[in-house]
LOSEKE-153341 format. One line per field, with one value per residue: residue in one letter; chain; x, y, z of N, C-alpha, C in turn. Coordinates in steps of 0.1 Angstrom, whole numbers, m for minus. Layout:
REM LOSEKE-153341
type [A ...]
mol [A ...]
n.east [X ...]
n.north [Y ...]
n.up [Z ...]
ca.east [X ...]
ca.north [Y ...]
ca.up [Z ...]
c.east [X ...]
c.north [Y ...]
c.up [Z ...]
REM end
This chain:
REM LOSEKE-153341
type [M R W P L E G R P E R G L C E A I K R M S Y Q I E K K D G F Y E V N V S G E T S K Q E V I G I I W E L S R L D R G K Q L P D L W L I S R E S Q V P F V Y F A D I A E A V R K L L P R G S A G N K S A I V A A D A L H E A Q L Q M Y S Q E A S V L P F P V R V F R S R D E A V E W I K S P G S P H I A D E F A C A R M D P V L]
mol [A A A A A A A A A A A A A A A A A A A A A A A A A A A A A A A A A A A A A A A A A A A A A A A A A A A A A A A A A A A A A A A A A A A A A A A A A A A A A A A A A A A A A A A A A A A A A A A A A A A A A A A A A A A A A A A A A A A A A A A A A A A A A A A A A A A A A A A A A A A A A A A A A A A A A A A A A A A A A A]
n.east [546 541 551 558 554 538 506 482 499 512 500 520 543 538 537 564 577 570 581 605 639 674 706 737 766 800 815 837 846 820 789 767 733 710 676 648 614 584 582 584 580 595 612 628 640 654 673 687 697 715 733 743 757 777 791 800 789 784 805 811 795 763 745 714 696 665 639 609 587 593 580 574 549 542 535 552 577 588 592 612 633 638 647 671 684 686 703 728 759 762 770 779 783 777 773 768 736 724 696 683 657 632 613 593 571 579 601 590 577 599 612 596 603 630 625 615 638 654 659 681 717 731 732 704 696 676 678 675 692 718 744 744 739 761 782 774 777 803 814 831 821 791 763 740 708 687 698 700 673 668 683 669 645 653 659 650 617 606]
n.north [767 789 821 837 865 871 882 882 886 858 849 841 853 880 882 875 897 917 908 909 919 919 933 929 947 951 981 1010 1008 1003 984 982 980 972 974 963 961 946 940 918 912 890 887 910 905 883 895 910 889 877 899 900 876 881 901 897 907 932 950 969 999 1001 1008 1014 1013 1019 1011 1027 1010 991 987 980 972 993 980 959 969 969 942 937 953 940 915 923 930 905 892 903 896 888 915 930 962 970 989 1019 1024 1035 1047 1052 1070 1069 1089 1116 1105 1079 1084 1094 1070 1054 1068 1062 1036 1040 1050 1028 1013 1024 1009 995 989 1007 1036 1044 1060 1080 1092 1114 1115 1097 1106 1122 1103 1085 1103 1107 1080 1076 1094 1101 1089 1095 1102 1079 1075 1076 1090 1115 1122 1122 1144 1164 1164 1173 1199 1231 1244 1274]
n.up [429 456 465 496 495 474 464 491 522 541 573 592 581 584 611 617 606 624 647 674 671 679 686 701 706 712 720 721 752 761 760 732 726 703 697 679 666 678 713 741 776 784 762 765 790 782 765 783 799 781 777 803 803 785 798 827 859 851 843 824 810 795 765 753 723 713 692 679 677 697 724 757 779 807 831 833 840 866 870 850 860 884 873 862 885 898 881 885 900 935 955 935 920 895 865 846 828 798 780 749 736 710 705 719 733 737 752 776 785 789 809 830 833 842 867 880 879 898 920 914 918 902 880 858 829 807 774 746 725 709 711 734 753 750 758 785 796 793 810 841 873 876 896 913 900 918 939 927 926 954 962 949 963 987 985 996 995 982]
ca.east [551 536 560 551 552 528 492 481 509 509 500 533 552 535 541 578 582 568 588 616 652 683 720 746 779 809 821 849 843 806 781 756 722 700 664 637 603 576 589 576 588 604 623 637 648 664 684 695 705 726 742 750 766 789 797 797 790 781 817 810 782 756 737 703 689 652 630 596 578 597 575 570 539 549 532 563 590 593 597 624 643 641 655 684 690 689 714 741 765 761 780 783 777 773 778 757 728 717 686 680 643 629 605 589 562 587 610 581 575 612 614 589 612 641 620 615 652 661 663 694 729 738 722 698 691 670 682 668 702 728 756 743 740 775 789 771 782 818 818 834 814 778 756 729 696 679 705 696 659 668 688 659 635 659 660 638 607 605]
ca.north [772 802 828 844 879 873 883 885 879 848 854 839 862 893 881 875 910 925 902 917 915 927 931 935 950 958 994 1015 1010 1000 976 989 971 978 966 967 952 945 933 913 913 878 890 920 898 875 903 913 877 876 909 896 865 887 911 893 917 945 959 980 1005 997 1018 1007 1020 1012 1016 1032 999 983 992 970 978 998 971 950 976 964 928 938 958 929 905 928 929 891 887 908 888 893 925 938 975 972 1001 1027 1020 1046 1042 1063 1069 1072 1101 1121 1096 1068 1089 1094 1056 1049 1075 1054 1024 1044 1051 1014 1008 1031 998 989 996 1016 1046 1042 1073 1081 1103 1115 1114 1087 1113 1126 1090 1081 1113 1104 1067 1077 1104 1094 1092 1100 1097 1071 1083 1078 1101 1127 1125 1125 1158 1173 1164 1179 1214 1238 1250 1288]
ca.up [441 459 473 507 493 463 469 505 529 550 587 598 576 590 625 617 604 636 658 679 669 687 684 711 700 721 714 728 766 765 751 726 724 694 697 670 665 690 723 753 789 783 753 771 800 775 760 795 803 771 780 815 800 779 808 841 869 845 845 814 809 783 758 746 713 713 681 683 679 708 736 767 788 819 842 834 843 879 867 842 869 893 866 861 899 901 873 890 910 948 959 923 919 881 858 841 816 791 771 739 732 696 704 732 740 741 763 788 789 794 822 840 836 850 881 886 879 909 930 910 924 892 874 845 825 794 766 732 714 712 714 748 761 750 767 799 800 793 820 853 886 877 908 910 897 931 946 921 931 968 963 945 973 999 982 1002 986 985]
c.east [546 547 552 547 542 514 491 492 504 509 513 543 550 540 557 584 581 576 601 629 662 697 728 760 788 816 833 845 829 800 769 745 712 688 654 626 595 583 579 586 599 615 633 646 658 676 693 703 717 737 750 760 778 797 793 799 788 793 817 796 776 747 726 696 676 644 616 586 581 593 570 560 545 546 544 576 596 599 611 636 647 649 669 691 695 701 728 746 764 773 784 776 772 779 766 749 722 708 682 665 641 622 601 580 570 596 602 579 588 616 607 597 624 637 620 629 660 665 676 706 737 727 717 692 686 674 674 679 713 741 756 745 754 784 787 778 797 823 821 824 800 771 745 717 687 685 701 682 659 673 677 648 640 660 647 629 605 591]
c.north [786 809 836 858 882 873 888 878 868 854 852 849 876 893 882 889 919 920 910 911 924 924 937 936 957 970 997 1018 1008 990 984 978 977 968 972 957 952 936 928 914 902 881 900 914 889 883 907 901 876 886 906 885 871 895 907 904 931 955 971 986 1000 1008 1011 1017 1013 1019 1020 1020 989 988 981 977 981 988 961 956 971 950 928 943 947 918 910 927 915 886 892 899 895 903 933 951 978 985 1008 1021 1033 1041 1054 1060 1075 1086 1105 1112 1084 1072 1089 1080 1051 1056 1068 1042 1028 1047 1038 1009 1015 1021 992 996 1004 1025 1041 1055 1072 1093 1103 1114 1104 1094 1117 1114 1085 1090 1110 1091 1067 1087 1097 1098 1099 1094 1088 1079 1086 1089 1114 1132 1129 1140 1167 1175 1172 1194 1220 1245 1265 1293]
c.up [444 468 484 504 481 469 483 513 539 564 594 594 583 604 626 615 616 648 662 674 677 683 695 705 711 714 722 743 770 756 745 722 715 694 688 670 678 700 734 765 788 774 758 781 793 770 772 800 794 774 793 813 793 789 822 851 864 847 836 814 796 778 750 736 710 701 686 686 690 721 745 776 802 831 844 838 856 877 860 852 879 886 865 875 902 893 877 901 924 951 947 923 905 876 852 829 811 781 762 734 718 695 718 740 745 753 776 794 795 807 833 844 845 864 887 888 891 920 926 916 914 886 861 841 811 787 753 721 719 717 729 757 762 759 781 804 801 804 833 864 885 888 904 909 909 939 941 926 946 970 959 956 985 997 989 992 991 982]
REM end
């Protein structure tokens, strides 16, 4: 009998190691989503669907912890934001989403997603630390991210 880890690894085993995994856990007043491994647009939408099944209408905020290797090409960001919008019940305002980036490059990529997510009826913000993200999602009345950008554009240029 040959064990998969003896000698050269089987192709399927290498692919399984790189495959995405996730865990959704209800915390004190929010859902925490941990994502690791390589991800696809369909897998991210699947996680969002699962989260929407647990929290109809997105009544609680969510915190996404994304590993370095979990990067979705930015060309899919609009599709992911649209999938989130479609999963919200009609008239639902939803609640905040915080995403914690693993590093500066990942943060820049996720900031691009937060721009696409400005079509959503709730704010999406990117953070570098879990503590900052938790503080924000637990704070009352944060404005929608699009409103923050609108205020920035209205400031006079001196």
